[in-house]
C-alpha positions in Angstrom: -6.9 -7.7 -29.2 -10.3 -6.2 -29.7 -11.7 -7.2 -26.5 -15.0 -5.4 -27.5 -16.0 -8.2 -29.8 -16.0 -10.7 -27.6 -18.0 -9.0 -24.8 -21.1 -10.0 -24.5 -24.8 -7.8 -24.7 -27.3 -7.6 -21.5 -30.0 -8.4 -24.0 -28.5 -11.8 -24.3 -29.5 -12.8 -21.0 -32.8 -10.8 -20.1 -35.3 -9.1 -22.5 -36.7 -5.5 -21.7 -33.4 -4.6 -20.5 -34.2 -1.1 -21.0 -36.9 -1.3 -18.1 -34.8 -1.9 -15.4 -32.6 0.9 -13.9 -28.9 0.5 -12.7 -28.7 4.5 -11.0 -31.0 6.9 -10.6 -30.3 10.9 -9.9 -32.9 12.0 -7.4 -33.9 15.6 -6.6 -35.7 14.8 -3.5 -36.5 11.5 -2.1 -39.6 11.4 -4.0 -38.4 13.1 -7.2 -36.3 11.5 -9.8 -34.6 13.5 -12.5 -32.4 11.1 -14.3 -32.4 7.4 -14.9 -29.9 4.9 -16.3 -30.8 1.5 -17.6 -28.9 -1.8 -16.4 -27.9 -1.8 -20.6 -26.5 1.8 -20.5 -24.6 1.0 -17.5 -23.4 -2.2 -18.6 -22.1 -0.6 -21.8 -20.1 2.2 -19.9 -18.5 -0.5 -17.6 -17.4 -2.5 -20.8 -16.2 0.9 -22.2 -14.0 1.6 -19.3 -13.2 -1.9 -18.9 -11.8 -2.0 -22.2 -9.9 1.4 -21.8 -8.1 0.1 -18.5 -7.5 -3.3 -20.6 -5.8 -1.2 -23.2 -3.7 1.2 -20.9 -2.3 -1.8 -18.7 -1.4 -4.0 -21.8 -4.1 -6.6 -20.7 -3.3 -8.6 -23.5 0.3 -9.0 -22.8 -0.6 -9.8 -19.2 -3.2 -12.3 -19.8 -0.9 -14.0 -22.0 1.8 -14.3 -19.2 -0.7 -15.8 -17.0 -1.7 -18.1 -19.4 1.6 -19.2 -20.4 2.6 -19.7 -16.4 -0.4 -21.0 -15.2 -2.4 -22.5 -18.0 0.3 -24.1 -19.6 -0.7 -26.7 -22.1 -4.1 -25.3 -22.8 -5.4 -25.8 -26.1 -6.1 -22.7 -28.3 -9.7 -23.4 -27.9 -9.4 -23.5 -23.9 -7.7 -20.4 -24.1 -10.1 -18.4 -26.0 -12.8 -19.5 -23.6 -10.7 -18.5 -20.8 -10.4 -15.0 -22.2 -13.9 -15.1 -23.2 -14.5 -15.8 -19.3 -12.2 -13.0 -18.1 -13.2 -9.9 -20.2 -17.2 -10.7 -19.3 -16.7 -10.1 -15.5 -18.2 -6.3 -16.2 -20.9 -7.6 -18.5 -22.4 -9.6 -15.3 -21.6 -7.8 -12.5 -24.7 -6.0 -12.1 -27.4 -8.5 -13.8 -28.3 -8.8 -10.4 -29.9 -5.3 -10.3 -33.2 -7.2 -12.1 -34.0 -7.9 -8.6 -37.6 -6.9 -8.1 -36.6 -5.6 -4.3 -33.8 -3.5 -6.0 -35.7 -1.7 -8.5 -38.6 -0.8 -6.2 -36.6 0.3 -3.1 -33.1 1.5 -4.4 -34.4 2.6 -7.9 -38.2 3.7 -7.3 -38.8 1.9 -10.6 -43.0 2.3 -11.0 -43.0 -0.8 -13.3 -41.2 -3.2 -11.4 -41.3 -6.8 -11.6 -42.2 -9.2 -9.0 -41.8 -12.9 -8.2 -44.0 -15.2 -6.0 -42.2 -15.1 -2.4 -39.5 -12.5 -3.6 -38.6 -12.5 -0.1 -37.3 -15.8 -0.2 -34.2 -16.7 1.6 -34.0 -12.9 2.9 -32.1 -11.9 -0.1 -34.1 -8.5 0.1 -32.7 -5.9 -2.2 -29.3 -7.2 -2.6 -27.7 -7.8 -6.1 -24.2 -8.8 -6.3 -24.6 -12.2 -5.1 -27.5 -12.8 -7.9 -25.2 -11.3 -10.4 -22.6 -14.1 -9.4 -25.6 -16.6 -10.1 -26.1 -15.3 -13.5 -22.4 -15.7 -14.3 -22.2 -19.2 -13.2 -25.4 -20.2 -15.0 -24.2 -18.8 -18.4 -20.2 -20.3 -17.9 -20.9 -23.3 -16.7 -23.1 -24.5 -19.3 -20.7 -22.7 -22.0 -17.9 -25.1 -20.7 -19.8 -28.0 -20.5 -20.9 -27.8 -24.1 -17.5 -27.2 -25.6 -16.4 -30.2 -23.7 -19.5 -32.0 -25.1 -18.5 -31.0 -28.5 -15.0 -32.3 -27.6 -13.5 -28.7 -28.5 -11.8 -28.8 -25.2 -10.7 -31.8 -22.9 -12.2 -32.7 -19.8 -9.1 -31.7 -17.4 -9.4 -28.3 -19.4 -13.0 -28.2 -18.6 -12.6 -28.3 -14.9 -10.0 -26.0 -14.7 -12.0 -23.5 -16.7 -15.0 -24.3 -14.4 -12.9 -23.2 -11.4 -12.5 -19.9 -12.6 -16.0 -19.5 -13.5 -16.6 -19.8 -9.6 -13.6 -17.6 -9.1 -14.8 -14.8 -11.4 -18.4 -15.2 -9.8 -16.6 -14.8 -6.2 -15.1 -11.2 -7.7 -18.4 -10.4 -9.0 -20.3 -11.3 -5.6 -17.9 -9.0 -3.8 -17.4 -6.0 -6.1 -19.6 -3.9 -3.5 -17.4 -5.1 -0.5 -14.5 -6.3 1.2 -13.0 -9.3 -0.5 -12.6 -12.1 1.8 -12.5 -15.8 1.7 -12.9 -17.5 -1.6 -13.9 -20.8 0.3 -16.3 -19.4 2.4 -18.1 -18.2 -0.9 -18.0 -21.8 -2.1 -19.4 -23.0 1.1 -22.3 -20.6 1.2 -23.7 -22.8 -1.9 -24.7 -25.5 0.9 -28.1 -25.3 2.3 -27.1 -26.1 5.8 -24.0 -23.6 6.0 -24.7 -20.8 8.7 -24.3 -18.2 6.2 -25.6 -19.8 3.1 -26.0 -16.5 0.8 -25.1 -18.4 -2.5 -27.8 -21.0 -1.8 -30.5 -18.7 -0.9 -29.4 -16.4 -3.8 -29.6 -19.6 -6.2 -33.1 -20.8 -4.8 -34.3 -17.1 -5.2 -33.0 -17.2 -8.8 -34.9 -20.2 -9.6 -38.1 -18.7 -8.3 -37.4 -15.5 -10.5 -37.0 -17.6 -13.4 -40.6 -19.6 -12.9 -42.4 -17.1 -11.4 -42.1 -13.9 -13.0 -44.8 -11.2 -13.2 -45.3 -7.5 -14.0 -47.0 -6.1 -10.7 -47.8 -3.1 -12.7 -49.2 -4.2 -16.4 -47.2 -3.0 -19.4 -48.7 -4.0 -22.4 -45.2 -4.3 -24.4 -44.7 -7.1 -22.0 -45.3 -10.5 -22.1 -45.8 -12.2 -19.0 -43.0 -14.7 -18.0 -40.9 -13.4 -20.9 -38.6 -11.3 -19.3 -35.8 -14.3 -18.9 -34.0 -15.0 -22.4 -35.1 -18.9 -23.1 -32.1 -19.0 -25.3 -30.4 -19.1 -22.2 -30.3 -22.8 -20.2 -30.5 -22.8 -16.5 -28.2 -25.3 -14.6 -28.3 -26.6 -11.2 -25.6 -24.2 -10.0 -25.9 -25.4 -6.3 -25.6 -29.1 -7.2 -22.3 -28.4 -9.2 -21.1 -26.0 -6.1 -21.9 -28.6 -3.6 -19.9 -31.2 -5.7 -17.1 -28.6 -5.7 -17.5 -27.6 -1.7 -17.5 -30.9 -0.7 -16.3 -34.4 -2.0 -14.5 -32.5 -5.0 -13.3 -29.9 -2.8 -9.5 -31.4 -2.4 -8.9 -31.7 -6.0 -10.3 -28.2 -6.9 -8.0 -26.7 -4.3 -5.2 -28.6 -5.8 -6.1 -27.6 -9.0 -5.9 -23.9 -8.3 -3.1 -23.6 -5.7 -0.3 -25.7 -7.7 2.6 -26.9 -6.1 4.9 -23.7 -6.8 4.4 -20.7 -4.7 5.2 -18.7 -8.0 1.8 -19.7 -9.6 -0.1 -19.5 -6.5 1.0 -15.8 -6.4 0.2 -15.8 -9.8 -3.5 -16.8 -9.0 -4.1 -14.5 -6.2 -2.5 -11.7 -8.3 -4.7 -12.3 -11.2 -7.8 -12.4 -9.0 -7.0 -9.2 -7.3 -6.1 -7.7 -10.8 -9.5 -8.5 -12.6 -11.5 -7.3 -9.2 -9.1 -4.1 -9.5 -10.4 -3.6 -13.1 -13.9 -4.4 -12.6 -14.5 -1.6 -9.1 -12.3 0.7 -11.2 -14.8 0.0 -14.4 -17.8 0.3 -12.2 -17.0 3.4 -10.5 -15.9 5.4 -13.8 -19.0 4.3 -15.4 -21.0 5.4 -12.3 -19.2 8.5 -12.0 -19.7 9.6 -15.8 -23.5 9.1 -15.2 -24.0 10.5 -11.9 -21.6 13.6 -12.4 -20.9 13.8 -15.9 -17.2 13.3 -15.2 -15.7 11.5 -17.9 -12.0 9.7 -17.2 -9.7 9.8 -20.3 -6.6 9.0 -18.7 -5.3 6.9 -15.7 -2.3 8.4 -14.5 0.6 7.2 -16.9 3.5 9.2 -18.0 3.2 10.6 -21.0 6.3 12.2 -22.0 9.5 10.8 -19.6 11.6 13.0 -22.2 10.3 16.3 -20.7 10.6 15.1 -17.4 14.3 13.8 -17.9 15.2 16.9 -19.7 14.1 18.9 -16.8 15.8 16.4 -14.6 19.0 16.7 -16.3 19.0 20.2 -16.6 20.0 20.6 -12.8 23.2 21.8 -11.5 23.6 18.4 -9.8 22.7 16.4 -13.1 25.0 18.7 -15.1 28.0 18.2 -12.8 27.3 14.5 -12.8 27.5 14.8 -17.0 30.4 16.5 -16.9 32.0 14.0 -14.6 30.7 11.1 -16.8 32.6 12.4 -19.8 35.4 13.7 -18.4 36.5 11.6 -15.2 34.7 8.8 -14.6 35.4 6.0 -13.8 38.2 7.4 -11.5 40.8 4.7 -10.2 40.7 2.9 -7.2 43.8 4.3 -5.9 42.4 7.9 -6.6 38.8 7.2 -5.1 41.0 6.0 -1.9 42.5 9.2 -1.6 39.9 11.7 -2.6 38.7 13.9 -0.2 35.4 15.1 -1.9 32.6 12.9 -1.1 30.8 14.2 -4.7 33.2 12.2 -6.6 32.0 9.0 -4.7 28.6 10.0 -4.9 28.9 10.3 -8.6 31.1 7.2 -9.3 28.1 5.1 -7.6 25.3 6.8 -9.7 27.1 6.2 -12.6 28.1 2.6 -11.6 24.6 1.5 -10.9 23.0 3.5 -14.3 25.7 1.3 -16.4 24.4 -2.0 -14.4 20.9 -1.3 -15.0 21.4 -0.7 -18.3 23.2 -3.8 -19.0 20.5 -5.8 -17.1 17.4 -3.7 -18.3 15.6 -7.3 -18.9 15.6 -7.9 -15.1 13.0 -7.1 -13.0 14.2 -6.7 -9.5 17.2 -4.5 -8.8 18.9 -4.1 -5.3 20.9 -0.7 -4.4 23.0 -1.1 -1.5 25.1 2.2 -0.7 26.5 3.6 2.2 24.4 6.5 4.2 25.5 9.9 2.6 25.8 8.4 -0.5 23.1 10.0 -2.4 20.7 6.9 -2.9 17.6 9.3 -3.4 19.2 11.2 -6.4 20.6 7.6 -8.0 17.1 5.5 -7.6 15.3 8.6 -9.2 17.8 8.6 -12.2 17.3 4.8 -12.5 13.8 5.0 -12.4 13.5 7.6 -15.0 16.0 5.4 -17.1 13.7 2.3 -16.8 10.6 4.2 -18.4 12.9 5.2 -20.6 14.2 2.0 -21.9 11.5 -0.5 -20.8 8.6 -0.8 -23.2 5.1 0.0 -21.5 6.7 1.2 -18.3 4.9 4.6 -17.9 4.3 4.7 -13.9 6.6 5.2 -10.7 5.9 4.6 -6.9 8.7 6.2 -4.6 8.0 4.1 -1.2 9.2 5.2 2.3 8.7 3.5 5.6 7.2 6.8 7.6 5.0 9.7 6.5 8.0 12.0 7.7 10.3 10.7 5.0 7.3 10.9 2.2 7.0 14.9 3.0 11.1 15.0 3.2 11.2 13.5 -0.1 8.6 15.6 -2.1 10.8 18.7 -0.7 13.4 17.6 -2.3 11.3 16.5 -5.9 10.0 20.1 -5.5 13.4 21.7 -5.1 14.9 19.3 -7.8 12.1 20.2 -10.8 12.2 24.2 -9.0 8.0 24.2 -8.5 7.8 23.6 -12.4 4.1 23.0 -12.4 3.9 20.9 -15.3 6.0 18.4 -13.7 4.7 18.7 -10.1 1.1 18.1 -11.5 2.2 15.0 -12.3 3.5 14.0 -9.1 1.4 13.1 -5.6 1.7 12.3 -2.2 -0.6 9.4 -1.7 -1.2 8.8 2.2 -3.5 9.3 5.4 -2.3 12.8 6.0 -2.0 14.6 3.1 -4.7 16.7 1.0 -6.1 14.7 -1.9 -4.4 16.5 -5.1 -5.7 18.3 -8.1 -4.0 17.8 -11.1 -5.5 21.0 -12.9 -3.0 23.4 -13.3 -5.6 26.4 -12.3 -6.5 25.6 -8.7 -8.8 27.5 -7.0 -10.5 25.6 -4.2 -13.3 28.5 -4.1 -14.3 27.6 -7.9 -14.3 24.0 -7.7 -17.3 22.4 -8.6 -18.9 18.9 -8.3 -17.5 17.5 -11.1 -13.9 18.8 -9.9 -14.8 17.1 -6.5 -15.6 13.7 -8.2 -12.2 13.9 -10.4 -10.0 14.6 -7.3 -11.7 11.7 -5.6 -11.3 8.9 -8.1 -7.8 10.1 -8.9 -7.2 9.5 -5.2 -9.1 6.3 -4.8 -7.3 4.8 -8.3 -4.1 6.4 -8.0 -3.9 8.3 -11.3 -0.9 10.1 -11.0 2.1 9.3 -12.8 4.5 9.8 -9.8 3.2 8.4 -6.4 5.0 8.9 -3.0 3.7 6.7 -0.5 4.7 4.6 2.4 5.2 0.8 3.3 1.5 0.3 4.6 0.0 2.1 1.8 1.9 -0.1 -0.6 1.3 -3.3 1.4 -2.6 -2.4 1.5 -2.5 -2.3 -2.3 -0.9 -5.5 -2.8 -2.5 -7.6 0.0 -5.1 -5.8 1.9 -9.0 -7.3 1.9 -11.0 -4.3 1.9 -12.3 -3.1 -1.2 -10.6 0.3 -0.7 -6.9 -1.5 -0.5 -7.7 -2.9 -4.1 -8.9 0.2 -6.0 -5.6 0.7 -7.2 -4.2 -2.5 -7.7 -4.1 -2.6 -11.6 -1.8 0.5 -11.4 1.1 -1.7 -10.4 1.0 -2.9 -14.0 3.9 -1.6 -16.0 5.2 0.4 -13.4 8.4 1.3 -11.2 8.6 0.7 -7.7 11.2 1.8 -5.6 11.1 0.4 -2.0 13.4 2.5 0.4 14.9 1.2 3.8 13.4 -2.3 3.3 15.4 -3.3 6.3 12.6 -1.7 8.4 10.3 -4.6 7.3 9.5 -7.5 9.9 12.1 -10.0 8.9 9.7 -12.7 9.8 7.9 -11.9 6.5 11.1 -11.5 4.0 10.5 -14.7 2.3 6.7 -14.0 1.9 7.8 -10.8 0.3 10.3 -11.7 -1.9 8.2 -14.4 -3.3 5.0 -11.8 -4.1 7.3 -9.3 -5.4 9.0 -11.4 -7.8 5.7 -13.0 -9.4 3.9 -9.6 -9.3 7.2 -8.2 -11.1 7.1 -11.0 -13.7 3.3 -10.9 -14.3 2.8 -7.5 -14.2 5.9 -6.0 -16.0 6.7 -4.1 -12.8 10.5 -3.2 -12.3 11.5 -3.2 -8.4 14.3 -1.6 -6.9 15.4 -2.3 -3.3 17.5 -0.2 -1.6 18.9 0.6 1.7 22.6 1.1 3.5 21.8 -2.0 5.0 20.4 -4.2 2.1 19.3 -7.8 2.5 19.5 -10.1 -0.3 16.0 -11.4 -0.3 16.8 -13.7 -3.3 18.6 -16.2 -0.7 15.6 -17.0 1.2 13.8 -18.5 -2.0 16.9 -19.6 -4.2 16.0 -17.0 -6.8 19.5 -15.2 -7.4 19.5 -15.2 -11.5 16.1 -13.3 -11.2 18.1 -10.1 -9.4 20.9 -7.6 -9.9 23.0 -5.9 -7.6 23.2 -2.4 -9.3 26.6 -1.8 -7.1 28.7 -4.8 -8.5 31.7 -3.8 -6.3 30.4 -2.3 -2.9 34.1 -2.5 -1.4 34.5 0.4 -3.7 32.0 2.7 -1.7 31.6 1.0 2.1 35.4 0.7 2.3 36.2 3.9 1.1 37.6 5.9 4.2 35.1 8.6 3.4 32.3 6.4 4.5 33.8 3.7 6.7 35.5 6.2 9.0 32.7 8.8 8.7 31.7 7.5 12.4 33.6 5.6 15.2 32.0 3.4 16.9 32.7 3.2 20.7 31.5 0.1 22.9 33.2 1.6 26.2 29.6 2.2 27.9 28.8 -1.5 27.0 28.9 -3.1 30.5 30.2 -6.9 30.8 27.8 -9.7 31.7 24.3 -9.0 32.7 25.1 -5.2 34.3 23.6 -2.5 32.3 24.2 1.6 32.3 21.9 3.4 34.5 20.4 6.8 32.8 22.6 8.5 35.5 25.7 7.5 34.5 24.5 8.1 31.0 23.6 11.8 31.6 26.7 12.4 33.0 28.5 11.2 29.9 26.2 12.9 27.6 26.8 16.2 29.4 30.7 15.9 28.8 29.9 16.6 25.1 26.6 18.6 25.5 28.0 21.8 23.5 27.8 19.6 20.4 24.9 18.4 18.4 23.9 15.0 20.2 21.4 12.4 19.3 20.5 9.8 22.3 18.3 6.9 21.0 16.1 4.5 23.5 14.2 1.7 22.1 11.5 2.4 24.5 9.5 5.7 24.5 8.7 5.6 28.1 12.5 5.5 28.6 13.3 7.9 26.4 10.7 10.8 28.0 12.3 9.4 31.5 15.8 10.6 30.2 14.6 14.0 28.5 13.2 14.8 31.8 16.6 13.6 33.5 18.7 15.6 31.5 16.8 18.5 30.4 17.2 21.0 33.6 20.9 20.0 33.9 22.2 21.4 30.5 24.3 24.8 30.3 22.7 28.0 29.0 22.6 27.7 25.1 22.2 23.9 24.8 18.4 22.9 23.3 16.8 19.8 24.7 14.2 18.0 22.6 12.0 14.8 22.7 11.0 12.8 19.7 9.1 9.6 20.0 6.0 7.7 18.4 3.8 9.8 20.4 5.2 12.8 18.6 2.7 13.8 16.1 3.7 14.7 12.1 3.7 18.2 12.7 6.2 17.9 15.8 8.6 16.0 13.9 8.9 18.2 11.0 9.3 21.1 13.5 12.1 19.7 15.6 14.1 18.2 12.4 14.0 21.5 10.9 14.8 23.4 14.3 17.9 21.3 15.3 19.3 21.8 11.8 20.3 25.4 12.8 21.4 24.4 16.2 25.1 24.2 17.3 24.5 22.6 20.9 21.1 20.6 20.8 20.4 17.3 22.6 17.7 15.2 21.0 16.2 12.3 22.7 14.4 9.9 20.6 13.1 6.3 19.7 13.5 4.5 16.6 11.7 7.5 14.5 14.9 8.9 13.5 16.6 5.9 12.4 15.6 5.3 8.5 16.5 8.3 6.3 15.7 11.2 8.6 17.4 14.3 7.3 19.6 15.2 10.5 23.2 15.6 10.4 24.5 15.0 14.3 28.1 15.2 15.6 27.7 12.6 18.3 25.6 9.8 19.2 24.2 7.4 22.0 22.1 4.1 21.4 20.7 1.5 23.1 21.7 -1.6 21.4 19.4 -3.4 19.1 19.5 -4.8 15.5 22.8 -4.5 13.7 20.8 -3.0 10.6 19.2 -0.2 13.0 22.8 0.4 14.3 24.1 1.4 11.3 21.0 3.2 10.4 21.6 5.3 13.6 25.0 5.8 12.4 23.7 7.4 9.6 22.3 10.4 11.5 26.1 11.0 12.5 28.1 13.2 10.4 26.0 12.5 7.5 28.1 15.1 4.9 31.0 13.2 5.8 33.0 16.5 6.4 33.6 16.2 10.2 36.1 14.6 12.4 36.0 12.9 15.6 32.3 11.6 15.2 31.5 9.2 17.7 28.5 7.0 18.2 28.7 5.6 21.8 26.4 2.4 22.2 25.0 1.2 25.6 22.6 -1.5 27.1 19.5 -0.5 29.0 16.2 -1.6 27.7 15.8 -5.3 26.3 15.3 -5.4 22.5 13.8 -8.7 22.4 10.7 -7.7 24.4 10.2 -4.8 21.5 11.3 -6.6 18.4 9.5 -9.8 19.2 10.7 -12.8 17.1 13.0 -10.9 15.2 15.7 -13.3 14.3 18.6 -10.3 14.1 18.4 -10.4 18.0 18.8 -14.2 18.1 22.1 -15.2 20.6 25.4 -13.8 19.0 24.0 -11.2 17.0 24.0 -8.1 18.7 26.8 -5.6 19.7 27.7 -7.4 22.6 29.5 -9.8 20.7 33.0 -9.0 19.2 32.2 -10.7 15.5 29.2 -8.5 15.4 31.1 -5.5 16.5 33.6 -6.3 13.6 31.0 -6.6 10.9 29.5 -3.1 12.0 33.0 -1.6 11.3 33.8 -3.0 8.4 30.5 -3.1 7.0 30.2 -6.6 6.2 26.7 -6.9 6.2 26.2 -9.8 4.1 27.5 -12.1 6.7 25.4 -10.9 9.4 22.5 -11.5 7.1 23.7 -14.7 5.8 23.5 -16.4 9.3 20.0 -14.5 10.1 18.7 -16.0 6.8 19.7 -19.7 7.8 17.3 -18.8 11.1 14.5 -17.9 8.8 15.1 -21.0 6.1 14.9 -22.9 8.9 11.5 -21.9 10.3 9.9 -21.4 6.4 10.9 -25.0 6.0 9.9 -26.5 9.5 7.1 -25.4 11.1 3.7 -25.6 10.3 2.0 -22.3 9.5 5.3 -20.2 9.2 6.2 -22.9 6.3 6.9 -20.8 3.5 5.4 -23.2 1.0 2.4 -24.0 3.2 1.5 -20.2 3.9 1.4 -19.9 -0.2 -0.4 -23.2 -0.9 -3.4 -22.8 1.7 -3.6 -18.7 1.8 -2.6 -17.2 -1.6 -3.3 -20.2 -3.5 -6.7 -20.9 -2.1 -7.4 -17.1 -2.7 -7.8 -16.5 1.0 -7.4 -12.8 0.9 -8.4 -12.6 4.8 -5.7 -14.4 6.0 -2.9 -13.2 3.4 -3.9 -9.4 4.7 -4.0 -10.4 8.3 -0.2 -12.0 7.6 1.4 -9.5 5.6 0.4 -6.6 7.9 3.4 -4.4 8.3 2.4 -2.8 11.4 -0.2 -4.0 13.9 -1.5 -0.7 14.7 -5.0 -0.3 16.9 -4.0 3.0 18.5 -6.7 5.9 18.8 -6.1 9.3 17.9 -6.0 12.1 20.6 -6.8 15.6 19.3 -5.4 18.1 21.9 -6.8 21.8 21.8 -3.6 23.6 22.0 -2.9 27.4 21.9 -0.2 27.4 19.0 1.2 30.3 17.4 3.3 29.9 14.5 3.7 31.9 10.8 1.3 30.7 8.2 -1.4 29.2 10.9 -4.6 30.7 10.7 -6.9 28.6 12.5 -7.1 27.0 15.8 -7.7 23.5 16.9 -11.1 24.1 18.2 -12.1 26.0 14.8 -10.8 22.9 12.9 -12.8 20.6 15.0 -15.8 22.3 14.2 -15.1 21.9 10.9 -14.6 18.7 11.0 -17.7 18.2 12.8 -19.9 20.0 10.7 -18.4 18.3 7.6 -19.4 14.8 9.0 -22.8 16.0 10.3 -23.7 18.0 6.8 -26.5 15.7 5.1 -26.6 17.7 2.2 -22.7 16.5 1.3 -23.3 13.0 2.7 -26.2 12.6 0.1 -25.9 14.9 -3.1 -21.9 15.7 -2.8 -20.0 12.8 -1.5 -17.1 13.8 -3.3 -16.8 17.2 -2.2 -17.2 15.7 1.6 -14.2 13.2 1.1 -12.1 15.8 -0.4 -12.9 18.5 2.1 -12.9 15.9 5.2 -9.1 14.6 4.0 -7.8 18.5 3.8 -9.2 19.2 7.2 -7.9 16.0 8.9 -4.5 17.2 7.1 -4.2 20.6 9.0 -5.4 18.4 12.0 -2.3 16.9 12.2 -1.0 19.4 14.2 -2.7 18.9 17.2 -3.1 15.2 16.8 -1.5 12.5 18.6 -1.8 8.5 18.6 -1.9 6.8 22.3 -2.8 3.6 23.0 -6.4 2.1 22.5 -7.0 0.3 26.0 -7.6 3.1 27.9 -10.7 5.0 28.3 -11.5 8.8 29.3 -13.1 9.2 32.8 -16.1 11.4 33.3 -14.1 14.0 35.0 -11.8 14.9 31.8 -13.5 17.4 29.0 -13.7 15.6 25.9 -15.5 14.6 23.1 -15.4 11.7 20.5 -16.2 11.2 16.8 -15.2 7.8 15.6 -11.6 7.1 16.9 -10.7 10.7 17.5 -11.1 12.0 21.2 -11.3 15.8 21.4 -9.7 17.1 24.4 -10.3 20.8 25.5 -7.7 21.4 28.0 -4.7 20.0 25.7 -2.4 22.2 27.7 -2.6 20.1 30.4 -1.3 17.0 28.7 1.9 18.7 27.6 5.5 19.5 29.8 6.9 23.0 30.2 8.6 22.3 26.8 5.5 21.6 24.7 6.0 18.2 24.5 3.6 15.2 25.1 3.8 14.1 28.6 3.4 10.2 28.6 2.8 10.1 32.2 -0.4 12.2 31.9 -1.7 10.4 29.0 -1.3 6.8 30.2 -0.5 6.3 33.5 -2.5 9.1 35.3 -5.4 7.7 37.2 -6.9 10.8 37.4 -7.3 10.9 33.8 -8.0 7.1 32.9 -9.4 4.1 34.0 
């Protein structure tokens, strides 16, 4: 559809629109070099909105939404709904007619004044005024269509609901997307934050008392407002909606089905994201001359797939496919070649995908070491090849270390092919922003380059994205403006979710409900994969919507290569309430010290205590290392790379090594916790499936229930202290385990108030309570602060010191020229410096304060410690006692 044909013009609302400025470029605080009128900016926003609409297949998405959410609407009502939807950008900045905005922000010498223009303390605000413009116009339009009997009363009520929702989007386009209900209440005169009421009172005064402060002969007094545009009593209507008629309104918009509530929630976020993206792109084109012409879609999957299949591994798979596949069950049981199993699984999953290409959610359950990463990459490429409109891929991992591990694999796979790697980007908090240009030269970057790099990063304009669960969840559920920048990019994409078991099980029902509805509405294909994979559809009775890509899981899990790869040993698990002592554990570990050993605890304090206990008692040639949540990003990488080369090593760690970390050890010791954690830990032992007599000894020391609070996987009878759970681990029968967990979760979802699944979707997602949804869906409650240590580190390629980086960081923050005139350059350079700073950065508890005797400097949430070496032990590991407990250092 040609959406431009139904977009309105600013001139239909105000006269002399060329006299109002939307943006200015200032050489100095007094001198303006260029101006952009409100009409010009609006037209640019409309241009980008249409470009994005075409790129994201807006016409298909809006039809899906209408068919599900606006069922039985007449053709005329649907036309009006679409007219309302695409004109959000038209009216988003109309509030810039605010005389205070023109005078204070735009330095407009010809500004227009109203009597009592400070009424209601609106000042130079423009977004809330723009929302009033939207309401004023469309409420009249909707009422007029009902008067003409073109739409029914029921349709009129629903369309008015959307008029308020869309005005809410406009009101928040420069801020966080908070609670829609609070926005509605803000139109009450007696409400504490009655910004809506004050804006409307201002709006009435503006219409009634316009006069030109600096007389222009071409402007007629009181003729700035287009008289063809009627004025409605918006406050009266809104007051009705937000009080006596409130329950009816919220019942209409939230519906009685969770899926429809998510449709509304997702549709609202989608339009907000499109508006903000259009606004940013338009502003960038005026301010920096940067014209965005593509939005990070895969233009030629054939080129990528050709390069992918030309690799050595893929050629081997292709040869197997046509000459051996499928191998008989008896042959598979006898095979000693793990690559045969990997290839069988790869091809089984590929065939199952092709047979169910019309479905949206796919589960890939595969043992550790079976090549899930390569299989999922092939599946994602095939989805792009076979599905209409799919042109983007997200690979999502639980930790940044896994993101870096997988980008290294992709680089190796494509042999650093610049043409392909320019399309692949890591998006997280620790990686420099990507420059997609083939001719990258930092010294020659100009303002336009920095602007383009920043826009690409903010709006995920990359064909293939590697990121973390936290980044994805912020995009899908966050309430900050920055969280929603890239929301529209999930449209027509493949999302590969790795290690989904790491999510809070208390959110599993919400997660699959959101993902299922998002997939249907936005044409998203989702691959969920893990060695311990809960079928989340069982929580919402949605089995028909998903596909198990490995139909015969026993073919792999029961195969001796995978099943007997590691032997679980429970001899260290004592009977009753007795627990092993660390001294007893040390003695046992030292019996095997000339092997590659990993010892996992569930508390970092205990891990450090054991590390100290054992590190001085090992024999010569045995390396001992510690890796916990307090180890910084660089340390974890260094430790992983180091131990790959060692024959005798003891790695003491916490759960940070469980999911997907590429290490291959001989023997493991683990403090028991959740069954899926036990299996993930076993995946770090004999990962190559080429060794013999590889054992994991399970013990009980810390109380897992105090670490994983309210986790149904730790309820009575669900740990390795129970014989039935041991049998599940040995036989890899995780379905039976998850079935019992689901029974507990389903009971909670169905019975208890705020924990009731339907209650959450109706009262939060369905009522557009973005803030509560964001809080509820938060994966990690991380309120730590960053401690930046000055350390004397010498490494190949490390050509800077901690002090030099800190000074560069500080100077960038304090550079007023960058702040005022070259903001994109500042953002890009800051991210680059922060990435380097990770070598010296640690996370610590926020409730601790540095005392005056310590040498430190604070910028934001980062503490710079000049005497950093004092906080490390003799092996260069951060000393938790010095950081957290020493009263001489902390209050």
